[in-house]
N, C-alpha and C positions, 0 to 999 in steps of 0.2 A: 732371732734372725730366721730360723727355720720356719716358724709359723708365717712370717711375712712373705717368705718366698713361696710357701705353699698356697697362701691366699692369692698372691699375684699370679701364680701358675693356673689356679682355678679360674680366675677372672679372664686370663688370656684364652684359656680353653673355651670358656663360655662365649667370649667375644667371637672366636672363630666359628663356633656353632651357629651363632646368630647371623654372622655375615654369610655363612653358607646357606642358611635358610632363605635369606632374602635373595642371594645370588641365584639359587635354584628356582626361585619363584619371582622373577623380575616384574611381573605385572600385578602381583597380589599385594594387598595392604594388610598389615598386622598391628595390633596393639600389644602392650606388654603382657596382658593376660593370655592372648592367643600364642605369643612366642613362648611364654612359660609353659603353657599346656603342651605345645608341640614338642618342646625340648624336655618335658617331664621335670620341670623345676617346680617343686612343691613347697619347699620351705619359704617362710616369709622373707628371710634374709636373702635367699636366692632370687626371689621375685624382685626385691628391691635392687639387687645387683643387675637384673635384666633391665630395669628402668634406667639405671645409671648408664649402662652400656648403650642402650638405644639413644639416649640423649647425646652421648659422646659421638656416636656414629652420625647422628644428625648434625652436630656442630662441625664435624670434620668434613661434611659434604658427601658421605657415603650413602646416607639416607635422606629422603625428603619427607616432611610432615604434610600429608595431604589433607588431614583434618586433625582436630584436637586429639593428640595421643595416638594417631594412626600413621604408620610409617610405610614407606615404599622405597625400593632400591633406586638410587640416583647416582649411577656411576659417571665418571668423567666422560663427556661426549654424548650424554643422553639427549636425544632430540625429539621433536614432534613437529607436525605440520599444522597449519591453520590459516585463517584469514585475518588480515590487519584491520583493526577498528581504531582509526586515528583520532586523536584529540586536537583541539585548536592550539595546544601548547607545543605540539611537535612530538610528544611522547605518544604511546599507543598501547593497545591491548591486542593480543592475538587470541582469537576464538578458535580453540583446537578443533580439528576435523573429527576426531573421536572424543567421546566423553572423557573428561579429565577431572578426577576427583578434586584437584586443587583449584579448579575453575579456570578463568581466563588468565593469560600470562601477561604481566606488565612488562613493557619494553621501554626503558628510558630513551630519551631523545638521542643520546650519543651512541645508542646501540641499534639504531634503526637500519643502518647500512643501506641507505637509498631506497628502502621499501616505502610504499605509499598506501594510502587508504584503499582497502578492498583487495590488495595484492594477496596472492596465495604464496605463503612463505614457509621456510624451514627455520625452526628456532632451536638454539642451544640453551638448555636449561641450566640456570645457576643453582647452586645449593640453596635450599630454602631455609630462611631463618624463622625461628619460632614466632607464631602469630603474625607473620608477614605474608602478603600475597605472593604467589609464585612469580619469579622474575627471570628474564632471559635476554638473549641477544639474537637478532635475526642474522643468520649466516648465509641465507640464499633466498633470492626471489625466484620462486618456481614459475609463477605466471602473473603478468601485470593485469590488473583490472581494467586499466585504460591507458592509452598512449597519448590521447589528445585532451587539451584543456582550453577553457575559454577564460579570457581576462582582458585587462586593459594594457595597452602598450605604454611603456615608460622609456623614453629615449632622452638621454642626457650625456653631453660630452662624448658623443660617439659610441656610447654603450647603450644597448637596447635590451630590455627585459619585458616579458609578459608577466604582469602581476595578476596571478590567478584569482578568479572570483571565489572559488571553493574555499571555505574557511579551514577545511581539514587538509589542504595542500600547503605545507609550511614553506615550500621553496618557490621562489620566482624562477621563471625559465629564461635563461640567457639566449638571445637571438643574435647570431653573427650577422654582419651587414648584408652578406650575400643571401641570407635566408629570410630577409624581411618581406620580400615579395610585395612591396608597395605599402606596407603598413606604416602608419605615421603615429607620432606621439599623441596619446589621448584617445586613440581609436580602440573599439572593441575588436578582438581578433581571436582566432583559434590557432593554437600551436600544437605541433606533434613533437614529442621528445624523440630525438634521433641518437643521442649519445649522453652518457653520464660518466665521465672519467672518474677513476677510483677515488682520487682525493679531492675532487671538485665539490664545492659547496652546492652549486646550482647545476641542474641538468641543462643540456644544450638542446635547443629545438629549432624548428623552422615554422614559419607562418604558412598555414595551408588555406586560410580564408580570412578576409577582412570583412567584418560585419557592418562597420559604419561607425559614426561618432557616438560617444557616450551620451546617453539621454535620448537619442533618436529611437522612436518607438519600434521601428522594424528591427534595428540592430539589437535592442534590448530583448525583444521577444525571441529572436533567433539565438541570442546568447543563452537564454533560459533553456531552449530546446537543446542546444549544444552541451550545456552543463550536464544534462541528464542523458547524453549520448543518444538523442533523438534526432531523426532527420528533419530538415526544414526545406529541402528542395527535392524535386523529382528528377531522376536521371532522364535525359532527353529520350533515350531509347525506350524507356517505359511509357512516356507520353506518346511517342510515335506508335507503339504497339496498341495503345488504347484507341488511337485515332483510326486504326484499321478495322475495329470491331463494327460489325453491321448492326445498326439499331432496328432495322426492319424485322418484323416477326413473320415468318413464312406460314402459309396455310398448312403445310406439312407438320410444322412444329405445333400448331394449335390442335391438330388432330390427335396428337400424342397425349394431350392434357385434358384434365377436367375443366369444363368451361363455366366460369362464373360471371361472364360479361353481362348477363341479363339480371344478375342479382344485385340489389342495392349495396354499394360498397363505398367506403370513404376513409380518409385518413384524419388523424388528430395529432398535431405536432406543435412545437414552439413556433412563435410568429416569425422568427428569423431562420427557421430550418430550411434546408434545401435537399438534404438526403433523406427521403421518406422511405424508411426501411419496411414499415408495416402498415397494413390496412385491415379494416374489419368489414365483414359483410353480415347481413342478418336477413333471414326470411322465416316465415311461419310455415311449419310443416302440416300436412293433412291430419296428423294425429294430435295436433294441438301443441306439440313441442316446438322448440326453437332450433334453428340451425345457425350456429355462429361460426363464421370462417375467420381464422387468423391467417392472413396472407402476408408472406414475407418475401422480399425481393429475391429472385433466383440468381444470385450473384455467380454461383458456380457453373451456371449455364454459359456464362460469358468468359469467366476466368478459368482457363484450362490448366490442368496440372503441367508442371515443368515449363510454363511460359514465363516471360519476364515479369508480367503482371502478378503471377502467382508468387514468384520469388520475392518481389517487392512487398506484396501483402503479408507474406510470412515474416519477413524481416521486421516490418513495422508492427505487425500484430494488432494494432489498434489505431483508431483516429485519436488525435490529441486535441483536447479542448482547452485553449488558453482563454484569457479574459476577452480578447478582442478578435479571436479567429479560431477556425477549426483547421487543423492540419490533417487532411483526410488520409485514411489508409489506402484508398484507391484513388487514382486520378479523377479529376472532376468530371470528365466525360462519362465515366462509369457511375461515380457516386451521386452526382447531381442531375444526370441526364438519362443515360440508358437504363440503369438499375432503379433509380428513384421512382417511386409509385406516384407519379404526378397525375393530377386530375385530367380527365377527358382524354386519356391515352391508354391503349392496350398495353398491358405489362405481363411479363412472365413471373410467376411466383412459385414458391414451395409453401404449401399450406397445411395447416392443422385445422380440421373441420370437426366441430362438436355438435352432437344432438343433445340439447339440454331441456329439462323441464323448468317450470316457473321458479323452482327453488334452487336453480343452478346446479342440480345434480347432472353429471355427465352420463348419458344413456349409451351413446356410441361415439367412437372417434374414428377419423379417417386421416391419413397422411399421404401427401403426394404432390405431384407437380400440376400447376393450374395456370390458367390465363384469366386476368381480371380486367375490369374497366372501372377506374375510380370516378364516382359521380361528383364528389365534392372534397375539397381540401379545407378542413377546419383548423383554426388555431385553438389552443387550449382555452383561451379567453372566450372565443365564440361558442365552443361546446359547453363551457361552464355557464354561460348566459342562458343557453337552451335548457340546461339541467335546472337552473334556478327559476326560470320564467315559464318553462314548458312550451315556449314558442320558438319558431324558426325552422329553417330547412332541415328535413329529415328528423324532426323532433320526436316522432314516434319511435324511430329506430334508436336514437340516442338515449331516450328515456328508458326504453326496454333494456338496452345494454347496461345502463347505469344501475338499474335494479338488480340485474343478474350479477354485475360486478360487486355490488354491495353484499349480496348473498355469498359470493365466493370469498370475499374479504372476511365476513363474520365467521365463516366456517374455518378459514385459515387461522384466524386468531384463537378460535376455540380449541384448535388442535395444537397450539403452542408456538405460533409464529411470534417473533419479537418485533415491536413497532417503533423503530427509530424514524422520526420525522424531523430531520435537520433543515433549518432555514438556510438557503443558499444566498451568498453575497454576490450581487451583480452590479455592474457599472454601466452608466450611460457614457459612451465614449464619443469624443468629437472626431472630426475628419483627420486630425493628426495623431489620433490614438490616445489623447489625454482624457482621463476620467473627469467628468464634470459633475456627476452626482452618483450616489449609491442607492440601490434599492434591494429589497429582499424578495426572493422567489419562494413561495410556499406551495405545497402540494395540495390541490383542491380536488373535488370529485371527478372532474374531467381527467386529471392526471391519474387518479386512482383507477378510473375506468380502464384506461389503456394498460396500466400496470398489472391489473388483475388478469386480463386476458393474455398478456405476454407471459406472466408467471404460469398460468394454466398450460399454455402451449409448451413452454420450456419443461415443465414437470412431466407432462404426458409423453413428450418425445423421449425423455430419459427413461421413463417408466416402461415404455414400449420395448426398449433394448435391454435395460437393466433387469427387468422382470421376466425376460425371455418370452414376451407375449408373441413374438414372431416365431419362436422355436419351442412351442409347447410340447412337453413330453421329452425334450432333449435332456441328456445328462451333461454334467460338467458345468463350468462357469459360463456366464453370459459372454457374448462377443465383446471385443475391445471397443470402448466408446469414450467420448470426451465428456466428463461430468464437471459440473461446477460444485465444489464441495466446501463445506464450512464446518470446522470441528467444534466440539463443545468448549465452553470457556475453561481456562486454566483455573483449577480450584484455588490455588494460592492467590492468584491475581484477584479472583472474585471475592475472596475473604478480605483482602486488603481494601478493596473497593467498598464492601459492605461496612467495614470498620470506619472508613472515611465518612460515608454518607450518614452514619449513625450520629456523628457530631453535629449534623444539621437537623437532627430529629427524624430522620427517615430510616426505614428498615429495608435492606435489599435482600436479606436472606429469606428463603421460603418459609412460610408460616403453615404449620400443619401438613396437609397433603399437597400443598401448593408446589408447583415445579419451579425451577430456576427461571425459566422463560416467563412464567406467570408472575413471579415476584418482580422481575425486571419491568414488565408491562405495568404492574401496579405502581412501581416507583416512578416510571416515566410519566404516568398520568398524574401522580401526586405533585410532581415538580413543575407541571405546566403553569406558565405565567409567573413563576417565582423568579427572584433575582438570580438564584443559583442554578436555574434550569439549564442554561447552555453549558455551564461548567460540568454539572453532573452528567448530562447526556454525553459530553465529550469523553469524560472518564469512563462511562459505561461502555462506550464503543471501544475504548482501549483495552477493556478487560476481555473483549471478544477476540477469538482467533480471526485471522484474515481468510477471506474466501479466495480459493485458488482453483486452477484447472488441474484435473488429474484423470487418469484412466482407472484409478482405484477409488471406487465409490464408497464414501462413508456417510452420505446424506448431507443435507444442508440444515445445520442447527438453527440458524436465524429464521429461516422460513418454515422450519419443522416439516421438511419434505424428505422422504426416504430416497427419492430420485430427483435430480435436478440437473439441467444442462443449460447452455446458451444457444438458442436456435433462432432468436427473433431479430438479431441485428448484424447480419453478414456484411452490410456495407461498411460498418465501422469496427467489427471485431473478427479477427481471423479464426478464433475457436468456433464461431458460428458457421464459418465456411467448412471447417472440419466436420462439424455435426451434420451439415447438409449432405456432404459427400458420403459419410458413413451411413446415414439414414437411408439414402437412396440405394446404396450398395446392399444393405441388409433387406430393404423392401424387395429388391430384385433377387433375393436368395443368395447373395454373395457370401463368401467365407470371411471369417474374422481377419483383421489386419494385425500387424506387429504391435504388441503392447509396448515394447521398449521404444520403438520409433515414435509412437504417439505420446508416450510419457515425456520424451524429450521435447516434443513440440508443445506440450502443455506447460512444461517448466519455462520454456522460452516465452510463451504467451503471458504467463503469470508475471514474469520479470518485466516484460515490456509494459504491462498494465500498471505495475507499481511505479515505473519510471514516468509514465504519462500522468499518473495521479500526483506525483511529486512535482512535475513541471507545472501542472495546473495550479497547485497550491502556491508555488513560487511566483507565478504570474499574478495571482490574486494579491499576494503580499506586496509585490512590486507596485501594483496599481493602488493599493491602500496607502503605501508610503508616498507615492506620487500625488495622490489626492490630498493627503494631509500636509504636504509641503506648502500648500497655499493657506494653511491654517495655523502656522507656527505662531505661538503667543496666545492663541485662543484657548478658552476653557471649555471642558466637556465633562458631563457626568459619565462615570465609568464603574465597572465592577471588577474586583480583583479576581483574575482568572488563573493565576499561578503564583506560588511563593517558593523562592529558592534562597540559598545562602548568600546569593549576590544581589537579590532585589525582588521587587514585586512586578508581576505582569498584570497589566490592567487592560480590559477590553471596553472600548467606548460603546455605550448602550445604543446610541442612535445610528451607528454605522458599522459596528463590530470590528473596527480597526484596533489591533492590539499593539501595545508598546510596553516599555519597561521603565520603572523608576529604580535606578541603582541604589543599593543600600547605603552607599556613601553619601547620597543626597538627602537621606533622612537624618538631618543634622540636629534635631531637637533632643536626641537621646542616642545612646549606643545600643543598637539593635542586634539581637542574635536570632538565629533561625531555630525555631522549635519544630523539629522534624515530625515528632509524634502528633502534633496538633496542626500541622501545616500553617504556621503563622510566624510572623516576626514579632518579637517581644522586646520592648524597651527595658533596659536593666534598671534605670533610675526611677522612671515614672510608671513602668509596667503597662505602657500603651501597647495595644495589639493591632496588627494588620493581618487579617486572615481571609482565606478563600471565601468568596461570595460577598465580602464587604463592599458597600457602595461608597464612592468618594469622588471628589471633583479634582480633575487633573488639568494641566496646561501642556500643550504641545511644545516641547523644548527643542527637538531636532528631528529632521527626517532625512535619513541617510539612504539614498537610492542604491548606492553601490553595495551596501550590506543588507539592503531590504529591511531596514531596521528603524523603528520609531523610538525616540527617547521622550519620556514624560517627566513632569515634575508635579509635586503637589501644588494645588492652587492655594493662594493666600488664605490663611485661616483654617485650612483643611487639617493640618497637623493638630491644631488646638482642639478640633471637634472630634478627633478620633479617640475612642476609648478602648 
């Protein structure tokens, strides 16, 4: 009995020491070896006892296991904060604000406590069980991501609900009769949540806007904008302020500017464009070099700081391009009339002017405010015809600029620029907004001509400030500026991508002294024209970081530029307006501005840019589903673009519309998902469906509400698949 008591006493003492170690170091993690070392437990039996006690403390909820064999204090009431990432089932994950060794926190549906997707919340951590993901309960919503939701009204037996479009919103919104504001059953509407009683299953809301009938093009496009919290109407007071702006250019204003009205100048834009941001001028200099002017609409001359127009432009941050319309950042009087560089009109510009030799080496640069007169407005198609035939208006100027642009492009790629050239899906739309045909927009020489000179201007403007070329000899860091930055690819993501493409016989990893960007360009060239091209290009883009706006310059990886900004599109991007103002301030010798203020503005602009891109994709998806609705029952050739445990995603080759074949509909065998090889494999006959495979499908269903296409295998297709 005495020995047992002694052993028990030692274990209790050791347990208290271990608890004390974790209690005094609440943020640190320890494994049994570290605990043994710190407590000077050297004998093998003692170390085994440490392992046993750690396991007991874990099972009792005193410790949490953040990784295999690594423990951390988890006392009752341990909390953290983070952002909710909702799933379609109603459960969620919370992404912690601070790095958490255990990863994201799983929140079961019954522990959500009225939190919604994107909300900033406080989480109570539950004791973690071995080999299980951290789990918790939301105890407080700190900040709502959004208060308004778009959906379809459902009114029955005197009860009204807004059935929300967003798949990660698991609750319909109850609308009391007095809060309907004219909304009727089956209409698209927007509701604001005004109350959510503690024990109520559904939040209570009020209708703030009725968009129209389901299926009506205007209502559906406005619904997409509302879904991403993007504006679809201009406040009347902003329109009124735009109407007061004088379009006339005074002689006094012209005197302040460099005059390019006698220099050959023109624009090249899409056929349906109205907001002409940029123009090019060209003239031969006496020394044999070329002077190329990149002339950008001087928006900030007209939009004054602290004005209603300025606030609206900042809030929107970008124009939004849906399938059938542009939702402009600035009212049309400015975007399509006063600021637009229309032909045969004098216009105010902010220009970047370059002296270049025949090899497109930049000898000198000049930046400043100008006045221009555009001699001609070209569409891309017209300019392309001149490049291909050598004939047409201003053919000498266009051909010269084309040669200079090609030299710039060759140089850029030799220095490490990555060449993604995605085909854009476009629709021909009838007067009611219905898609009648699909076509693809490809980038040709005329597009690349404009692209190269815009890239050059953007780079040189950023270089001027970031390289302290205006402050030579000055000490300290460069003045605050707005950069367009793009980080290097995540190594883990890139390795996974390289492993995937290897299964198709391609190598993405650099060979010898080859850089990652060079290896990517080699891969993109190798897959051109192949069935798997679109899929591999899409996955390659996903391995890359997202380009964002920031005052902290890290360069632009994709372009291989040390300095890059956005200067060339102020009619449609607010960051370009910021760049114009800062550039003029610094050209005038002004002091640096608040980095903190401008970083906030950059973050807002990046967020709005992402929302606009999401809305554009949603509108394309909607029109694809609408287009295919007239083709239900018809067969098409497709390529497998995605494989998951719930089915196959297939992209139709002739129009790039993507749909899904549910795994339950593959009824010739029992299929399981082979995650390592990205394929579905039949257990009985060993048939495989893998990424890149071509197959014939039939359109089974087109669900506009969900923006979803359902496919089925065409007759005989299952038999032919191996």
